[in-house]
Phi, psi and omega in degrees: 000133179132204185258135176152209184252159173276186177292159180298148180255357178217168187295331182294326176297320178293326177295317179298317179296317180298316178298321179297315181295317180295315179297323176296317181295318180294316178300319179293320182296321185267337186256337181261150003265007187274322189245078182296317182296316179293322177297315180296319177296318179298312179295326177296314178296313180300313180296318178298316176296318179298312178296321177299316177296319178298317181290323183287313186259344185265178175290168178294136177293153180207171176285134180235113182248136176266119179293152180296144181288131179293341180295324184272324183290333180282339183270359179278124177278107186273358179275337181271143179287152180289126181291344184262000000 
């Protein structure tokens, strides 16, 4: 829920996500706990690149709202007052 993209629709999108996660993990493994500044710079570059690829190759980002589930809304007893 919120602003952004949906899940990838083709295998290339999943590869980009997997590469992003692997590169973050490698950066954390080699740069933490000693080099916090280098880690922050590395994550900034990775995130900027990831968002850039998403904007370049993906659909336009939009607001994505999840409608309330009818399973929960039908079970609420509206005749009783709210205790809160």
